[in-house]
VOLO-364681 format. One record per residue: residue in three letters; x negated, y, z of N, C-alpha, C, O, CB in turn. Coordinates in Angstrom, 1 decimal. Glycine has a CB too. Layout:
N
SITE  marfi     n_x     n_y     n_z    ca_x    ca_y    ca_z     c_x     c_y     c_z     o_x     o_y     o_z    cb_x    cb_y    cb_z
SITE    ALA       X       Y       Z       X       Y       Z       X       Y       Z       X       Y       Z       X       Y       Z
...
//
This chain:
72
SITE  marfi     n_x     n_y     n_z    ca_x    ca_y    ca_z     c_x     c_y     c_z     o_x     o_y     o_z    cb_x    cb_y    cb_z
SITE    UNK   -13.8    31.6    27.2   -14.6    32.7    26.9   -15.5    33.0    28.1   -16.7    33.2    28.0   -13.7    33.9    26.6
SITE    UNK   -15.0    32.9    29.3   -15.8    33.2    30.5   -16.7    32.1    30.9   -17.9    32.3    31.2   -14.9    33.5    31.7
SITE    UNK   -16.2    30.8    30.7   -17.1    29.7    31.1   -18.3    29.5    30.2   -19.4    29.2    30.7   -16.2    28.4    31.1
SITE    UNK   -18.1    29.7    28.9   -19.2    29.5    28.0   -19.7    30.8    27.4   -21.0    31.0    27.3   -18.7    28.7    26.8
SITE    UNK   -18.9    31.8    27.2   -19.3    33.0    26.6   -20.2    33.9    27.4   -21.3    34.4    26.9   -18.1    33.9    26.2
SITE    UNK   -19.9    34.0    28.7   -20.8    34.8    29.6   -22.2    34.3    29.7   -23.1    35.0    29.5   -20.1    34.9    31.0
SITE    UNK   -22.4    33.0    30.0   -23.7    32.4    30.0   -24.5    32.5    28.7   -25.7    32.8    28.7   -23.7    31.0    30.5
SITE    UNK   -23.8    32.3    27.6   -24.4    32.5    26.3   -24.9    33.9    26.0   -25.9    34.1    25.5   -23.5    32.0    25.2
SITE    UNK   -24.0    34.8    26.4   -24.4    36.2    26.2   -25.6    36.6    27.1   -26.5    37.3    26.7   -23.2    37.2    26.6
SITE    UNK   -25.6    36.1    28.3   -26.7    36.4    29.2   -28.0    35.8    28.6   -29.1    36.4    28.7   -26.4    35.8    30.6
SITE    UNK   -27.9    34.5    28.1   -29.1    33.9    27.5   -29.6    34.6    26.3   -30.8    34.6    26.0   -28.8    32.4    27.2
SITE    UNK   -28.7    35.3    25.5   -29.1    36.0    24.3   -29.4    37.4    24.5   -29.6    38.2    23.6   -28.0    35.8    23.3
SITE    UNK   -29.4    37.9    25.8   -29.7    39.3    26.0   -31.0    39.7    25.4   -32.0    39.0    25.5   -29.7    39.5    27.6
SITE    UNK   -30.9    40.8    24.7   -32.1    41.3    24.0   -32.4    40.8    22.6   -33.2    41.3    21.9   -33.3    41.1    24.9
SITE    UNK   -31.6    39.8    22.2   -31.8    39.2    20.9   -30.8    40.0    20.0   -29.6    39.7    19.9   -31.5    37.7    20.9
SITE    UNK   -31.3    41.0    19.3   -30.5    41.9    18.5   -29.9    41.2    17.3   -28.9    41.8    16.7   -31.3    43.1    18.0
SITE    UNK   -30.3    40.1    16.9   -29.8    39.4    15.7   -28.6    38.5    16.1   -28.0    37.8    15.2   -30.9    38.5    15.0
SITE    UNK   -28.2    38.5    17.3   -27.1    37.6    17.8   -26.0    38.5    18.2   -26.2    39.5    19.0   -27.6    36.7    19.0
SITE    UNK   -24.8    38.2    17.7   -23.6    38.9    18.1   -22.5    38.0    18.6   -22.6    36.8    18.3   -23.0    39.8    17.0
SITE    UNK   -21.6    38.4    19.4   -20.5    37.6    19.9   -19.2    38.3    19.6   -19.1    39.5    19.6   -20.7    37.4    21.5
SITE    UNK   -18.2    37.4    19.4   -16.9    37.9    19.1   -15.9    37.0    19.8   -16.1    35.7    19.7   -16.6    38.0    17.6
SITE    UNK   -14.9    37.5    20.5   -13.9    36.7    21.2   -12.5    37.1    20.7   -11.8    37.8    21.4   -14.1    36.9    22.7
SITE    UNK   -12.1    36.7    19.5   -10.8    37.1    19.0    -9.7    36.6    20.0    -9.7    35.5    20.4   -10.5    36.5    17.6
SITE    UNK    -8.8    37.5    20.3    -7.8    37.2    21.4    -6.8    36.1    21.0    -6.3    35.4    21.9    -7.0    38.4    21.7
SITE    UNK    -6.6    35.8    19.7    -5.6    34.8    19.3    -6.2    33.6    18.8    -5.5    32.7    18.2    -4.6    35.4    18.3
SITE    UNK    -7.5    33.4    18.9    -8.2    32.2    18.4    -8.5    31.2    19.6    -8.9    31.6    20.6    -9.5    32.6    17.7
SITE    UNK    -8.3    30.0    19.3    -8.7    28.9    20.2   -10.1    28.6    20.0   -10.8    29.3    19.2    -7.8    27.7    20.1
SITE    UNK   -10.6    27.6    20.7   -12.1    27.3    20.5   -12.5    26.7    19.2   -13.7    26.5    19.0   -12.5    26.4    21.6
SITE    UNK   -11.6    26.4    18.4   -11.9    25.9    17.0   -11.5    26.9    16.0   -11.3    26.6    14.8   -11.3    24.5    16.7
SITE    UNK   -11.3    28.1    16.4   -11.0    29.3    15.5    -9.6    29.2    14.9    -9.4    29.9    13.9   -12.0    29.4    14.4
SITE    UNK    -8.8    28.3    15.4    -7.4    28.3    14.9    -6.6    29.3    15.6    -6.7    29.6    16.8    -6.8    26.9    15.0
SITE    UNK    -5.7    30.0    14.9    -4.8    31.0    15.5    -3.8    30.3    16.4    -3.2    29.3    15.9    -4.1    31.8    14.4
SITE    UNK    -3.6    30.7    17.6    -2.7    30.1    18.5    -2.0    31.3    19.3    -2.6    31.9    20.2    -3.5    29.2    19.5
SITE    UNK    -0.8    31.5    18.9     0.0    32.6    19.5     0.9    32.2    20.7     1.7    33.0    21.1     0.9    33.2    18.4
SITE    UNK     0.7    30.9    21.1     1.5    30.5    22.3     1.0    31.2    23.5    -0.2    31.6    23.6     1.4    28.9    22.4
SITE    UNK     1.9    31.3    24.5     1.4    31.8    25.8     0.6    30.7    26.5     0.7    29.5    26.1     2.7    32.2    26.7
SITE    UNK    -0.1    31.0    27.6    -0.8    30.0    28.3     0.1    29.0    28.9    -0.3    27.8    29.0    -1.6    30.7    29.5
SITE    UNK     1.3    29.4    29.3     2.2    28.4    29.9     2.7    27.4    28.8     2.8    26.2    29.0     3.5    29.1    30.4
SITE    UNK     2.9    27.9    27.6     3.3    27.0    26.5     2.2    26.1    26.1     2.4    24.9    25.8     3.7    27.9    25.2
SITE    UNK     0.9    26.6    26.1    -0.2    25.7    25.8    -0.3    24.6    26.9    -0.5    23.4    26.5    -1.5    26.5    25.7
SITE    UNK    -0.2    25.0    28.1    -0.3    24.0    29.2     0.8    23.0    29.2     0.5    21.8    29.5    -0.3    24.7    30.6
SITE    UNK     2.0    23.3    28.7     3.1    22.4    28.7     3.1    21.6    27.4     3.9    20.6    27.3     4.4    23.2    28.7
SITE    UNK     2.2    21.9    26.5     2.2    21.1    25.2     1.5    19.8    25.4     0.5    19.6    26.0     1.4    22.0    24.2
SITE    UNK     2.1    18.7    24.7     1.5    17.4    24.8     0.2    17.2    24.1    -0.6    16.3    24.4     2.5    16.4    24.4
SITE    UNK     0.0    18.0    23.0    -1.2    17.9    22.2    -1.9    19.2    22.0    -1.4    20.2    22.5    -0.9    17.3    20.8
SITE    UNK    -3.0    19.2    21.3    -3.7    20.4    21.1    -3.1    21.3    20.0    -3.2    22.5    20.1    -5.1    20.1    20.7
SITE    UNK    -2.5    20.7    19.0    -1.9    21.5    18.0    -2.9    21.9    16.9    -2.5    22.7    16.0    -1.2    22.7    18.5
SITE    UNK    -4.1    21.5    17.0    -5.2    22.0    16.1    -4.9    21.6    14.7    -5.2    22.4    13.8    -6.5    21.4    16.5
SITE    UNK    -4.3    20.5    14.4    -4.2    20.0    13.0    -2.7    19.9    12.6    -2.4    19.2    11.7    -4.9    18.7    12.8
SITE    UNK    -1.8    20.5    13.3    -0.4    20.4    13.0    -0.1    21.2    11.8    -0.8    22.2    11.5     0.5    20.8    14.2
SITE    UNK     1.0    20.8    11.0     1.3    21.6     9.9     1.5    23.1    10.2     2.1    23.4    11.2     2.6    21.0     9.2
SITE    UNK     1.0    23.9     9.3     1.2    25.3     9.5     0.1    26.0    10.3     0.0    27.2    10.4     2.5    25.6    10.2
SITE    UNK    -0.9    25.2    10.8    -2.0    25.8    11.5    -2.9    26.4    10.5    -3.0    26.0     9.4    -2.7    24.8    12.4
SITE    UNK    -3.6    27.5    10.9    -4.6    28.1    10.0    -5.7    28.8    10.8    -5.6    28.9    12.0    -3.8    29.2     9.2
SITE    UNK    -6.7    29.1    10.1    -7.8    29.9    10.8    -7.2    31.2    11.3    -6.4    31.8    10.6    -9.0    30.1     9.9
SITE    UNK    -7.7    31.6    12.5    -7.3    32.9    13.0    -7.9    34.0    12.1    -9.1    33.9    11.7    -7.9    33.1    14.5
SITE    UNK    -7.1    34.9    11.6    -7.5    35.9    10.7    -8.7    36.7    11.2    -9.6    37.0    10.4    -6.4    36.9    10.3
SITE    UNK    -8.7    37.1    12.4    -9.9    37.9    13.0   -11.1    37.0    13.0   -12.2    37.5    12.7    -9.5    38.4    14.4
SITE    UNK   -11.0    35.8    13.3   -12.1    34.8    13.3   -12.7    34.7    11.9   -13.9    34.7    11.7   -11.7    33.5    13.9
SITE    UNK   -11.8    34.5    11.0   -12.2    34.4     9.6   -13.0    35.6     9.1   -14.1    35.5     8.5   -11.0    34.1     8.7
SITE    UNK   -12.5    36.8     9.4   -13.2    38.0     9.0   -14.6    38.1     9.7   -15.5    38.5     9.0   -12.3    39.2     9.4
SITE    UNK   -14.7    37.7    10.9   -15.9    37.8    11.6   -16.9    36.8    11.0   -18.1    37.1    10.8   -15.7    37.4    13.1
SITE    UNK   -16.5    35.6    10.7   -17.3    34.6    10.1   -17.8    35.1     8.7   -19.0    35.0     8.4   -16.6    33.2     9.9
SITE    UNK   -16.9    35.6     7.9   -17.3    36.0     6.5   -18.3    37.2     6.6   -19.2    37.3     5.8   -16.0    36.4     5.7
SITE    UNK   -18.0    38.1     7.6   -19.0    39.3     7.7   -20.3    38.8     8.2   -21.3    39.2     7.6   -18.4    40.2     8.8
SITE    UNK   -20.4    37.8     9.1   -21.6    37.3     9.5   -22.4    36.6     8.4   -23.6    36.7     8.3   -21.4    36.3    10.7
SITE    UNK   -21.7    35.8     7.6   -22.3    35.2     6.5   -22.8    36.1     5.4   -23.9    35.9     4.8   -21.3    34.2     5.8
SITE    UNK   -22.1    37.2     5.2   -22.5    38.2     4.2   -23.8    38.9     4.7   -24.7    39.3     3.9   -21.4    39.2     3.9
SITE    UNK   -23.9    39.1     6.0   -25.1    39.8     6.6   -26.3    38.8     6.6   -27.4    39.2     6.5   -24.8    40.3     8.0
SITE    UNK   -26.0    37.6     6.8   -27.1    36.6     6.8   -27.8    36.5     5.5   -29.0    36.2     5.4   -26.5    35.2     7.2
SITE    UNK   -27.1    36.7     4.4   -27.7    36.6     3.1   -28.4    37.9     2.7   -29.0    38.0     1.6   -26.7    36.2     2.1
SITE    UNK   -28.2    38.9     3.5   -28.8    40.3     3.1   -30.2    40.3     3.3   -30.9    41.4     3.1   -28.1    41.4     3.8
//
């Protein structure tokens, strides 16, 4: 969020058609990840495509809202 989000927000300053959202439980591919940072660091793989993974609910809602506004 800080490495990419802050510079992107700065670059988009004043562009009212651009919004940002940083759901707390979403990883960078919008999958829900409820592990602690220590658990993530100790994990051998990313877990992105493991059984039971799903889109983060807050990310999904943000995407759907953005899409509905884009068509308006």
